[in-house]
mmJSON file of the N, C-alpha and C atoms, coordinates in Angstrom:
{"data_MODEL":{"atom_site":{
"group_PDB":["ATOM","ATOM","ATOM","ATOM","ATOM","ATOM","ATOM","ATOM","ATOM","ATOM","ATOM","ATOM","ATOM","ATOM","ATOM","ATOM","ATOM","ATOM","ATOM","ATOM","ATOM","ATOM","ATOM","ATOM","ATOM","ATOM","ATOM","ATOM","ATOM","ATOM","ATOM","ATOM","ATOM","ATOM","ATOM","ATOM","ATOM","ATOM","ATOM","ATOM","ATOM","ATOM","ATOM","ATOM","ATOM","ATOM","ATOM","ATOM","ATOM","ATOM","ATOM","ATOM","ATOM","ATOM","ATOM","ATOM","ATOM","ATOM","ATOM","ATOM","ATOM","ATOM","ATOM","ATOM","ATOM","ATOM","ATOM","ATOM","ATOM","ATOM","ATOM","ATOM","ATOM","ATOM","ATOM","ATOM","ATOM","ATOM","ATOM","ATOM","ATOM","ATOM","ATOM","ATOM","ATOM","ATOM","ATOM","ATOM","ATOM","ATOM","ATOM","ATOM","ATOM","ATOM","ATOM","ATOM","ATOM","ATOM","ATOM","ATOM","ATOM","ATOM","ATOM","ATOM","ATOM","ATOM","ATOM","ATOM","ATOM","ATOM","ATOM","ATOM","ATOM","ATOM","ATOM","ATOM","ATOM","ATOM","ATOM","ATOM","ATOM","ATOM","ATOM","ATOM","ATOM","ATOM","ATOM","ATOM","ATOM","ATOM","ATOM","ATOM","ATOM","ATOM","ATOM","ATOM","ATOM","ATOM","ATOM","ATOM","ATOM","ATOM","ATOM","ATOM","ATOM","ATOM","ATOM","ATOM","ATOM","ATOM","ATOM","ATOM","ATOM","ATOM","ATOM","ATOM","ATOM","ATOM","ATOM","ATOM","ATOM","ATOM","ATOM","ATOM","ATOM","ATOM","ATOM","ATOM","ATOM","ATOM","ATOM","ATOM","ATOM","ATOM","ATOM","ATOM","ATOM","ATOM","ATOM","ATOM","ATOM","ATOM","ATOM","ATOM","ATOM","ATOM","ATOM","ATOM","ATOM","ATOM","ATOM","ATOM","ATOM","ATOM","ATOM","ATOM","ATOM","ATOM","ATOM","ATOM","ATOM"],
"id":[1,2,3,4,5,6,7,8,9,10,11,12,13,14,15,16,17,18,19,20,21,22,23,24,25,26,27,28,29,30,31,32,33,34,35,36,37,38,39,40,41,42,43,44,45,46,47,48,49,50,51,52,53,54,55,56,57,58,59,60,61,62,63,64,65,66,67,68,69,70,71,72,73,74,75,76,77,78,79,80,81,82,83,84,85,86,87,88,89,90,91,92,93,94,95,96,97,98,99,100,101,102,103,104,105,106,107,108,109,110,111,112,113,114,115,116,117,118,119,120,121,122,123,124,125,126,127,128,129,130,131,132,133,134,135,136,137,138,139,140,141,142,143,144,145,146,147,148,149,150,151,152,153,154,155,156,157,158,159,160,161,162,163,164,165,166,167,168,169,170,171,172,173,174,175,176,177,178,179,180,181,182,183,184,185,186,187,188,189,190,191,192,193,194,195,196,197,198,199,200,201],
"type_symbol":["N","C","C","N","C","C","N","C","C","N","C","C","N","C","C","N","C","C","N","C","C","N","C","C","N","C","C","N","C","C","N","C","C","N","C","C","N","C","C","N","C","C","N","C","C","N","C","C","N","C","C","N","C","C","N","C","C","N","C","C","N","C","C","N","C","C","N","C","C","N","C","C","N","C","C","N","C","C","N","C","C","N","C","C","N","C","C","N","C","C","N","C","C","N","C","C","N","C","C","N","C","C","N","C","C","N","C","C","N","C","C","N","C","C","N","C","C","N","C","C","N","C","C","N","C","C","N","C","C","N","C","C","N","C","C","N","C","C","N","C","C","N","C","C","N","C","C","N","C","C","N","C","C","N","C","C","N","C","C","N","C","C","N","C","C","N","C","C","N","C","C","N","C","C","N","C","C","N","C","C","N","C","C","N","C","C","N","C","C","N","C","C","N","C","C","N","C","C","N","C","C"],
"label_atom_id":["N","CA","C","N","CA","C","N","CA","C","N","CA","C","N","CA","C","N","CA","C","N","CA","C","N","CA","C","N","CA","C","N","CA","C","N","CA","C","N","CA","C","N","CA","C","N","CA","C","N","CA","C","N","CA","C","N","CA","C","N","CA","C","N","CA","C","N","CA","C","N","CA","C","N","CA","C","N","CA","C","N","CA","C","N","CA","C","N","CA","C","N","CA","C","N","CA","C","N","CA","C","N","CA","C","N","CA","C","N","CA","C","N","CA","C","N","CA","C","N","CA","C","N","CA","C","N","CA","C","N","CA","C","N","CA","C","N","CA","C","N","CA","C","N","CA","C","N","CA","C","N","CA","C","N","CA","C","N","CA","C","N","CA","C","N","CA","C","N","CA","C","N","CA","C","N","CA","C","N","CA","C","N","CA","C","N","CA","C","N","CA","C","N","CA","C","N","CA","C","N","CA","C","N","CA","C","N","CA","C","N","CA","C","N","CA","C","N","CA","C","N","CA","C","N","CA","C","N","CA","C","N","CA","C"],
"label_alt_id":[null,null,null,null,null,null,null,null,null,null,null,null,null,null,null,null,null,null,null,null,null,null,null,null,null,null,null,null,null,null,null,null,null,null,null,null,null,null,null,null,null,null,null,null,null,null,null,null,null,null,null,null,null,null,null,null,null,null,null,null,null,null,null,null,null,null,null,null,null,null,null,null,null,null,null,null,null,null,null,null,null,null,null,null,null,null,null,null,null,null,null,null,null,null,null,null,null,null,null,null,null,null,null,null,null,null,null,null,null,null,null,null,null,null,null,null,null,null,null,null,null,null,null,null,null,null,null,null,null,null,null,null,null,null,null,null,null,null,null,null,null,null,null,null,null,null,null,null,null,null,null,null,null,null,null,null,null,null,null,null,null,null,null,null,null,null,null,null,null,null,null,null,null,null,null,null,null,null,null,null,null,null,null,null,null,null,null,null,null,null,null,null,null,null,null,null,null,null,null,null,null],
"label_comp_id":["MET","MET","MET","LEU","LEU","LEU","ALA","ALA","ALA","ASP","ASP","ASP","GLY","GLY","GLY","LYS","LYS","LYS","LEU","LEU","LEU","ILE","ILE","ILE","VAL","VAL","VAL","LEU","LEU","LEU","SER","SER","SER","GLU","GLU","GLU","LYS","LYS","LYS","GLY","GLY","GLY","GLU","GLU","GLU","LEU","LEU","LEU","MET","MET","MET","VAL","VAL","VAL","ALA","ALA","ALA","GLU","GLU","GLU","ILE","ILE","ILE","SER","SER","SER","THR","THR","THR","GLU","GLU","GLU","ALA","ALA","ALA","PHE","PHE","PHE","LYS","LYS","LYS","PRO","PRO","PRO","ILE","ILE","ILE","SER","SER","SER","ARG","ARG","ARG","ALA","ALA","ALA","GLN","GLN","GLN","VAL","VAL","VAL","LEU","LEU","LEU","GLY","GLY","GLY","GLY","GLY","GLY","LYS","LYS","LYS","CYS","CYS","CYS","TRP","TRP","TRP","THR","THR","THR","THR","THR","THR","PRO","PRO","PRO","VAL","VAL","VAL","LEU","LEU","LEU","ALA","ALA","ALA","ASN","ASN","ASN","GLY","GLY","GLY","LYS","LYS","LYS","ILE","ILE","ILE","TYR","TYR","TYR","CYS","CYS","CYS","ARG","ARG","ARG","ASN","ASN","ASN","ALA","ALA","ALA","VAL","VAL","VAL","GLY","GLY","GLY","ASP","ASP","ASP","VAL","VAL","VAL","VAL","VAL","VAL","ALA","ALA","ALA","VAL","VAL","VAL","ASP","ASP","ASP","VAL","VAL","VAL","GLY","GLY","GLY","GLY","GLY","GLY","LYS","LYS","LYS"],
"label_asym_id":["A","A","A","A","A","A","A","A","A","A","A","A","A","A","A","A","A","A","A","A","A","A","A","A","A","A","A","A","A","A","A","A","A","A","A","A","A","A","A","A","A","A","A","A","A","A","A","A","A","A","A","A","A","A","A","A","A","A","A","A","A","A","A","A","A","A","A","A","A","A","A","A","A","A","A","A","A","A","A","A","A","A","A","A","A","A","A","A","A","A","A","A","A","A","A","A","A","A","A","A","A","A","A","A","A","A","A","A","A","A","A","A","A","A","A","A","A","A","A","A","A","A","A","A","A","A","A","A","A","A","A","A","A","A","A","A","A","A","A","A","A","A","A","A","A","A","A","A","A","A","A","A","A","A","A","A","A","A","A","A","A","A","A","A","A","A","A","A","A","A","A","A","A","A","A","A","A","A","A","A","A","A","A","A","A","A","A","A","A","A","A","A","A","A","A","A","A","A","A","A","A"],
"label_entity_id":["1","1","1","1","1","1","1","1","1","1","1","1","1","1","1","1","1","1","1","1","1","1","1","1","1","1","1","1","1","1","1","1","1","1","1","1","1","1","1","1","1","1","1","1","1","1","1","1","1","1","1","1","1","1","1","1","1","1","1","1","1","1","1","1","1","1","1","1","1","1","1","1","1","1","1","1","1","1","1","1","1","1","1","1","1","1","1","1","1","1","1","1","1","1","1","1","1","1","1","1","1","1","1","1","1","1","1","1","1","1","1","1","1","1","1","1","1","1","1","1","1","1","1","1","1","1","1","1","1","1","1","1","1","1","1","1","1","1","1","1","1","1","1","1","1","1","1","1","1","1","1","1","1","1","1","1","1","1","1","1","1","1","1","1","1","1","1","1","1","1","1","1","1","1","1","1","1","1","1","1","1","1","1","1","1","1","1","1","1","1","1","1","1","1","1","1","1","1","1","1","1"],
"label_seq_id":[1,1,1,2,2,2,3,3,3,4,4,4,5,5,5,6,6,6,7,7,7,8,8,8,9,9,9,10,10,10,11,11,11,12,12,12,13,13,13,14,14,14,15,15,15,16,16,16,17,17,17,18,18,18,19,19,19,20,20,20,21,21,21,22,22,22,23,23,23,24,24,24,25,25,25,26,26,26,27,27,27,28,28,28,29,29,29,30,30,30,31,31,31,32,32,32,33,33,33,34,34,34,35,35,35,36,36,36,37,37,37,38,38,38,39,39,39,40,40,40,41,41,41,42,42,42,43,43,43,44,44,44,45,45,45,46,46,46,47,47,47,48,48,48,49,49,49,50,50,50,51,51,51,52,52,52,53,53,53,54,54,54,55,55,55,56,56,56,57,57,57,58,58,58,59,59,59,60,60,60,61,61,61,62,62,62,63,63,63,64,64,64,65,65,65,66,66,66,67,67,67],
"pdbx_PDB_ins_code":[null,null,null,null,null,null,null,null,null,null,null,null,null,null,null,null,null,null,null,null,null,null,null,null,null,null,null,null,null,null,null,null,null,null,null,null,null,null,null,null,null,null,null,null,null,null,null,null,null,null,null,null,null,null,null,null,null,null,null,null,null,null,null,null,null,null,null,null,null,null,null,null,null,null,null,null,null,null,null,null,null,null,null,null,null,null,null,null,null,null,null,null,null,null,null,null,null,null,null,null,null,null,null,null,null,null,null,null,null,null,null,null,null,null,null,null,null,null,null,null,null,null,null,null,null,null,null,null,null,null,null,null,null,null,null,null,null,null,null,null,null,null,null,null,null,null,null,null,null,null,null,null,null,null,null,null,null,null,null,null,null,null,null,null,null,null,null,null,null,null,null,null,null,null,null,null,null,null,null,null,null,null,null,null,null,null,null,null,null,null,null,null,null,null,null,null,null,null,null,null,null],
"Cartn_x":[-18.623,-19.088,-18.895,-18.654,-18.777,-19.54,-19.993,-21.024,-21.114,-21.162,-21.618,-20.677,-19.396,-18.856,-19.037,-19.793,-19.954,-19.705,-19.467,-19.585,-20.664,-21.282,-22.601,-21.661,-22.047,-21.305,-23.023,-22.447,-23.224,-22.593,-23.148,-22.517,-22.672,-21.669,-21.839,-23.305,-23.816,-25.428,-26.294,-26.268,-26.994,-27.936,-26.977,-26.999,-26.426,-27.277,-27.02,-26.248,-25.414,-24.598,-24.589,-24.509,-23.799,-22.992,-22.015,-20.817,-20.061,-19.648,-19.02,-17.566,-16.995,-15.276,-14.466,-13.599,-12.63,-11.466,-10.308,-9.308,-9.188,-10.263,-10.033,-11.256,-12.124,-13.031,-13.816,-14.757,-15.914,-16.908,-17.676,-19.058,-19.825,-20.766,-21.956,-22.871,-23.654,-24.623,-25.998,-25.775,-27.623,-27.032,-28.319,-28.104,-29.111,-29.496,-30.669,-30.788,-30.86,-31.274,-31.94,-31.502,-32.037,-32.732,-31.53,-31.412,-31.156,-31.433,-31.108,-29.725,-29.513,-28.639,-27.181,-26.115,-24.901,-25.017,-24.095,-24.412,-23.303,-22.598,-21.36,-21.232,-22.149,-22.375,-22.346,-21.302,-21.152,-22.986,-23.056,-24.414,-24.544,-25.319,-25.507,-26.434,-26.068,-26.463,-26.758,-28.247,-29.092,-30.174,-30.358,-31.687,-32.025,-31.382,-32.252,-32.652,-31.96,-32.167,-30.342,-30.558,-29.444,-30.333,-29.463,-29.96,-29.002,-29.261,-28.663,-29.313,-28.101,-28.518,-27.947,-28.247,-27.522,-27.259,-26.72,-26.219,-27.311,-28.569,-29.496,-30.064,-30.077,-30.708,-31.748,-32.342,-32.675,-32.561,-33.027,-32.784,-34.089,-33.141,-34.103,-33.599,-34.501,-34.068,-34.534,-33.787,-33.875,-33.824,-35.077,-35.226,-34.433,-33.947,-32.719,-33.204,-33.892,-33.936,-34.375,-34.875,-35.602,-36.46,-37.102,-38.656,-39.878],
"Cartn_y":[2.104,2.956,4.376,5.081,6.359,7.301,7.731,8.937,10.068,11.389,12.635,13.06,12.533,13.264,12.373,11.394,10.44,8.863,8.496,7.263,6.461,5.226,4.259,3.11,2.811,1.104,0.753,-0.802,-1.714,-2.659,-2.767,-3.801,-4.983,-5.863,-7.326,-7.858,-7.25,-7.166,-6.899,-5.877,-5.221,-4.065,-3.062,-1.582,-1.041,-0.295,0.712,2.187,2.547,3.699,4.805,6.161,7.089,7.937,8.241,8.756,9.975,11.276,12.232,11.453,11.824,11.406,12.506,11.554,12.308,11.107,12.068,10.997,10.734,11.782,11.663,10.874,10.257,9.194,8.955,7.455,7.53,7.86,8.673,9.406,9.563,8.411,8.37,9.26,9.876,11.004,10.649,9.318,8.495,6.673,6.444,5.179,4.475,3.298,2.502,0.848,-0.129,-1.365,-1.996,-2.107,-2.675,-3.767,-4.807,-6.008,-6.973,-8.6,-9.194,-10.335,-11.141,-12.372,-11.347,-12.312,-11.713,-11.163,-9.684,-8.869,-8.486,-9.296,-9.298,-8.286,-8.212,-7.724,-5.654,-5.119,-3.594,-3.186,-2.264,-1.455,-0.902,-0.874,0.245,1.268,2.113,3.898,3.546,3.76,4.158,4.491,5.769,6.445,6.43,7.186,7.82,6.583,5.522,3.93,3.861,2.967,2.728,0.92,0.243,-1.326,-2.165,-2.819,-3.513,-5.405,-6.077,-7.494,-8.225,-9.189,-10.403,-11.875,-12.527,-13.733,-14.511,-14.678,-15.493,-14.956,-13.728,-13.201,-12.405,-11.769,-10.688,-9.427,-8.823,-7.251,-6.245,-5.099,-4.095,-2.984,-1.673,-0.575,0.152,1.435,2.126,3.913,4.45,5.973,7.039,7.37,8.649,9.694,9.564,10.513,11.71,11.702,12.819,13.789,13.271,13.745,13.671],
"Cartn_z":[-86.666,-87.6,-87.658,-88.43,-88.777,-89.768,-88.995,-90.164,-89.548,-90.016,-89.781,-88.703,-88.601,-87.398,-85.694,-86.338,-84.851,-84.834,-84.012,-83.57,-83.493,-84.65,-84.481,-84.117,-82.506,-82.583,-81.939,-82.535,-81.539,-80.676,-79.38,-78.368,-78.566,-78.134,-78.022,-77.68,-76.531,-76.06,-76.384,-77.994,-78.541,-77.978,-77.537,-77.325,-78.297,-78.922,-80.042,-79.176,-79.659,-78.942,-80.074,-79.779,-80.748,-80.108,-80.367,-79.454,-80.42,-79.456,-80.348,-80.834,-81.675,-81.472,-80.991,-79.907,-79.074,-78.708,-78.617,-78.317,-76.819,-76.174,-74.543,-73.794,-74.314,-73.747,-74.432,-74.284,-75.229,-74.408,-75.015,-74.162,-75.059,-74.54,-75.502,-75.692,-76.72,-76.048,-76.414,-76.804,-77.222,-77.267,-76.177,-76.691,-76.296,-76.601,-76.928,-76.767,-76.186,-76.189,-77.496,-78.661,-79.549,-80.211,-79.735,-79.854,-78.621,-78.429,-77.975,-78.176,-77.333,-77.997,-78.332,-79.166,-79.461,-80.575,-80.709,-81.964,-82.158,-83.247,-83.754,-85.241,-86.059,-87.191,-86.854,-87.356,-87.654,-88.375,-87.265,-88.093,-89.371,-89.626,-91.049,-91.058,-91.558,-91.948,-93.243,-93.607,-95.066,-95.103,-95.559,-95.907,-94.716,-93.893,-92.298,-91.707,-91.74,-90.516,-90.456,-89.263,-88.665,-88.732,-89.183,-89.211,-88.301,-87.832,-86.883,-87.036,-86.827,-87.103,-85.831,-85.156,-84.366,-84.518,-84.319,-84.419,-85.016,-84.303,-85.075,-86.233,-86.546,-87.756,-87.539,-86.122,-86.173,-86.413,-87.204,-87.962,-87.025,-86.853,-86.665,-87.146,-87.49,-88.572,-87.416,-86.805,-86.098,-86.692,-86.804,-87.77,-86.982,-87.841,-87.113,-88.124,-89.295,-90.061,-89.689,-88.62,-88.048,-88.673,-89.215,-90.154,-89.06],
"occupancy":[1.0,1.0,1.0,1.0,1.0,1.0,1.0,1.0,1.0,1.0,1.0,1.0,1.0,1.0,1.0,1.0,1.0,1.0,1.0,1.0,1.0,1.0,1.0,1.0,1.0,1.0,1.0,1.0,1.0,1.0,1.0,1.0,1.0,1.0,1.0,1.0,1.0,1.0,1.0,1.0,1.0,1.0,1.0,1.0,1.0,1.0,1.0,1.0,1.0,1.0,1.0,1.0,1.0,1.0,1.0,1.0,1.0,1.0,1.0,1.0,1.0,1.0,1.0,1.0,1.0,1.0,1.0,1.0,1.0,1.0,1.0,1.0,1.0,1.0,1.0,1.0,1.0,1.0,1.0,1.0,1.0,1.0,1.0,1.0,1.0,1.0,1.0,1.0,1.0,1.0,1.0,1.0,1.0,1.0,1.0,1.0,1.0,1.0,1.0,1.0,1.0,1.0,1.0,1.0,1.0,1.0,1.0,1.0,1.0,1.0,1.0,1.0,1.0,1.0,1.0,1.0,1.0,1.0,1.0,1.0,1.0,1.0,1.0,1.0,1.0,1.0,1.0,1.0,1.0,1.0,1.0,1.0,1.0,1.0,1.0,1.0,1.0,1.0,1.0,1.0,1.0,1.0,1.0,1.0,1.0,1.0,1.0,1.0,1.0,1.0,1.0,1.0,1.0,1.0,1.0,1.0,1.0,1.0,1.0,1.0,1.0,1.0,1.0,1.0,1.0,1.0,1.0,1.0,1.0,1.0,1.0,1.0,1.0,1.0,1.0,1.0,1.0,1.0,1.0,1.0,1.0,1.0,1.0,1.0,1.0,1.0,1.0,1.0,1.0,1.0,1.0,1.0,1.0,1.0,1.0,1.0,1.0,1.0,1.0,1.0,1.0],
"B_iso_or_equiv":[0.0,0.0,0.0,0.0,0.0,0.0,0.0,0.0,0.0,0.0,0.0,0.0,0.0,0.0,0.0,0.0,0.0,0.0,0.0,0.0,0.0,0.0,0.0,0.0,0.0,0.0,0.0,0.0,0.0,0.0,0.0,0.0,0.0,0.0,0.0,0.0,0.0,0.0,0.0,0.0,0.0,0.0,0.0,0.0,0.0,0.0,0.0,0.0,0.0,0.0,0.0,0.0,0.0,0.0,0.0,0.0,0.0,0.0,0.0,0.0,0.0,0.0,0.0,0.0,0.0,0.0,0.0,0.0,0.0,0.0,0.0,0.0,0.0,0.0,0.0,0.0,0.0,0.0,0.0,0.0,0.0,0.0,0.0,0.0,0.0,0.0,0.0,0.0,0.0,0.0,0.0,0.0,0.0,0.0,0.0,0.0,0.0,0.0,0.0,0.0,0.0,0.0,0.0,0.0,0.0,0.0,0.0,0.0,0.0,0.0,0.0,0.0,0.0,0.0,0.0,0.0,0.0,0.0,0.0,0.0,0.0,0.0,0.0,0.0,0.0,0.0,0.0,0.0,0.0,0.0,0.0,0.0,0.0,0.0,0.0,0.0,0.0,0.0,0.0,0.0,0.0,0.0,0.0,0.0,0.0,0.0,0.0,0.0,0.0,0.0,0.0,0.0,0.0,0.0,0.0,0.0,0.0,0.0,0.0,0.0,0.0,0.0,0.0,0.0,0.0,0.0,0.0,0.0,0.0,0.0,0.0,0.0,0.0,0.0,0.0,0.0,0.0,0.0,0.0,0.0,0.0,0.0,0.0,0.0,0.0,0.0,0.0,0.0,0.0,0.0,0.0,0.0,0.0,0.0,0.0,0.0,0.0,0.0,0.0,0.0,0.0],
"pdbx_formal_charge":[null,null,null,null,null,null,null,null,null,null,null,null,null,null,null,null,null,null,null,null,null,null,null,null,null,null,null,null,null,null,null,null,null,null,null,null,null,null,null,null,null,null,null,null,null,null,null,null,null,null,null,null,null,null,null,null,null,null,null,null,null,null,null,null,null,null,null,null,null,null,null,null,null,null,null,null,null,null,null,null,null,null,null,null,null,null,null,null,null,null,null,null,null,null,null,null,null,null,null,null,null,null,null,null,null,null,null,null,null,null,null,null,null,null,null,null,null,null,null,null,null,null,null,null,null,null,null,null,null,null,null,null,null,null,null,null,null,null,null,null,null,null,null,null,null,null,null,null,null,null,null,null,null,null,null,null,null,null,null,null,null,null,null,null,null,null,null,null,null,null,null,null,null,null,null,null,null,null,null,null,null,null,null,null,null,null,null,null,null,null,null,null,null,null,null,null,null,null,null,null,null],
"auth_seq_id":[1,1,1,2,2,2,3,3,3,4,4,4,5,5,5,6,6,6,7,7,7,8,8,8,9,9,9,10,10,10,11,11,11,12,12,12,13,13,13,14,14,14,15,15,15,16,16,16,17,17,17,18,18,18,19,19,19,20,20,20,21,21,21,22,22,22,23,23,23,24,24,24,25,25,25,26,26,26,27,27,27,28,28,28,29,29,29,30,30,30,31,31,31,32,32,32,33,33,33,34,34,34,35,35,35,36,36,36,37,37,37,38,38,38,39,39,39,40,40,40,41,41,41,42,42,42,43,43,43,44,44,44,45,45,45,46,46,46,47,47,47,48,48,48,49,49,49,50,50,50,51,51,51,52,52,52,53,53,53,54,54,54,55,55,55,56,56,56,57,57,57,58,58,58,59,59,59,60,60,60,61,61,61,62,62,62,63,63,63,64,64,64,65,65,65,66,66,66,67,67,67],
"auth_comp_id":["MET","MET","MET","LEU","LEU","LEU","ALA","ALA","ALA","ASP","ASP","ASP","GLY","GLY","GLY","LYS","LYS","LYS","LEU","LEU","LEU","ILE","ILE","ILE","VAL","VAL","VAL","LEU","LEU","LEU","SER","SER","SER","GLU","GLU","GLU","LYS","LYS","LYS","GLY","GLY","GLY","GLU","GLU","GLU","LEU","LEU","LEU","MET","MET","MET","VAL","VAL","VAL","ALA","ALA","ALA","GLU","GLU","GLU","ILE","ILE","ILE","SER","SER","SER","THR","THR","THR","GLU","GLU","GLU","ALA","ALA","ALA","PHE","PHE","PHE","LYS","LYS","LYS","PRO","PRO","PRO","ILE","ILE","ILE","SER","SER","SER","ARG","ARG","ARG","ALA","ALA","ALA","GLN","GLN","GLN","VAL","VAL","VAL","LEU","LEU","LEU","GLY","GLY","GLY","GLY","GLY","GLY","LYS","LYS","LYS","CYS","CYS","CYS","TRP","TRP","TRP","THR","THR","THR","THR","THR","THR","PRO","PRO","PRO","VAL","VAL","VAL","LEU","LEU","LEU","ALA","ALA","ALA","ASN","ASN","ASN","GLY","GLY","GLY","LYS","LYS","LYS","ILE","ILE","ILE","TYR","TYR","TYR","CYS","CYS","CYS","ARG","ARG","ARG","ASN","ASN","ASN","ALA","ALA","ALA","VAL","VAL","VAL","GLY","GLY","GLY","ASP","ASP","ASP","VAL","VAL","VAL","VAL","VAL","VAL","ALA","ALA","ALA","VAL","VAL","VAL","ASP","ASP","ASP","VAL","VAL","VAL","GLY","GLY","GLY","GLY","GLY","GLY","LYS","LYS","LYS"],
"auth_asym_id":["A","A","A","A","A","A","A","A","A","A","A","A","A","A","A","A","A","A","A","A","A","A","A","A","A","A","A","A","A","A","A","A","A","A","A","A","A","A","A","A","A","A","A","A","A","A","A","A","A","A","A","A","A","A","A","A","A","A","A","A","A","A","A","A","A","A","A","A","A","A","A","A","A","A","A","A","A","A","A","A","A","A","A","A","A","A","A","A","A","A","A","A","A","A","A","A","A","A","A","A","A","A","A","A","A","A","A","A","A","A","A","A","A","A","A","A","A","A","A","A","A","A","A","A","A","A","A","A","A","A","A","A","A","A","A","A","A","A","A","A","A","A","A","A","A","A","A","A","A","A","A","A","A","A","A","A","A","A","A","A","A","A","A","A","A","A","A","A","A","A","A","A","A","A","A","A","A","A","A","A","A","A","A","A","A","A","A","A","A","A","A","A","A","A","A","A","A","A","A","A","A"],
"auth_atom_id":["N","CA","C","N","CA","C","N","CA","C","N","CA","C","N","CA","C","N","CA","C","N","CA","C","N","CA","C","N","CA","C","N","CA","C","N","CA","C","N","CA","C","N","CA","C","N","CA","C","N","CA","C","N","CA","C","N","CA","C","N","CA","C","N","CA","C","N","CA","C","N","CA","C","N","CA","C","N","CA","C","N","CA","C","N","CA","C","N","CA","C","N","CA","C","N","CA","C","N","CA","C","N","CA","C","N","CA","C","N","CA","C","N","CA","C","N","CA","C","N","CA","C","N","CA","C","N","CA","C","N","CA","C","N","CA","C","N","CA","C","N","CA","C","N","CA","C","N","CA","C","N","CA","C","N","CA","C","N","CA","C","N","CA","C","N","CA","C","N","CA","C","N","CA","C","N","CA","C","N","CA","C","N","CA","C","N","CA","C","N","CA","C","N","CA","C","N","CA","C","N","CA","C","N","CA","C","N","CA","C","N","CA","C","N","CA","C","N","CA","C","N","CA","C","N","CA","C","N","CA","C","N","CA","C"],
"pdbx_PDB_model_num":[1,1,1,1,1,1,1,1,1,1,1,1,1,1,1,1,1,1,1,1,1,1,1,1,1,1,1,1,1,1,1,1,1,1,1,1,1,1,1,1,1,1,1,1,1,1,1,1,1,1,1,1,1,1,1,1,1,1,1,1,1,1,1,1,1,1,1,1,1,1,1,1,1,1,1,1,1,1,1,1,1,1,1,1,1,1,1,1,1,1,1,1,1,1,1,1,1,1,1,1,1,1,1,1,1,1,1,1,1,1,1,1,1,1,1,1,1,1,1,1,1,1,1,1,1,1,1,1,1,1,1,1,1,1,1,1,1,1,1,1,1,1,1,1,1,1,1,1,1,1,1,1,1,1,1,1,1,1,1,1,1,1,1,1,1,1,1,1,1,1,1,1,1,1,1,1,1,1,1,1,1,1,1,1,1,1,1,1,1,1,1,1,1,1,1,1,1,1,1,1,1]
}}}
């Protein structure tokens, strides 16, 4: 997902990463293990939270609102 000039990526194993957009290389500026199991769903950004879901239906909301 692209938001505010950054990539927001959820890996297949549940690691959430935020990276600067670059044609040179993928370089995460932050990362956190937020889920376990298989994660194939694109993360969603809404109202200052990133929502992530895994294949069994577990959902987490990561607050990135900065308040």
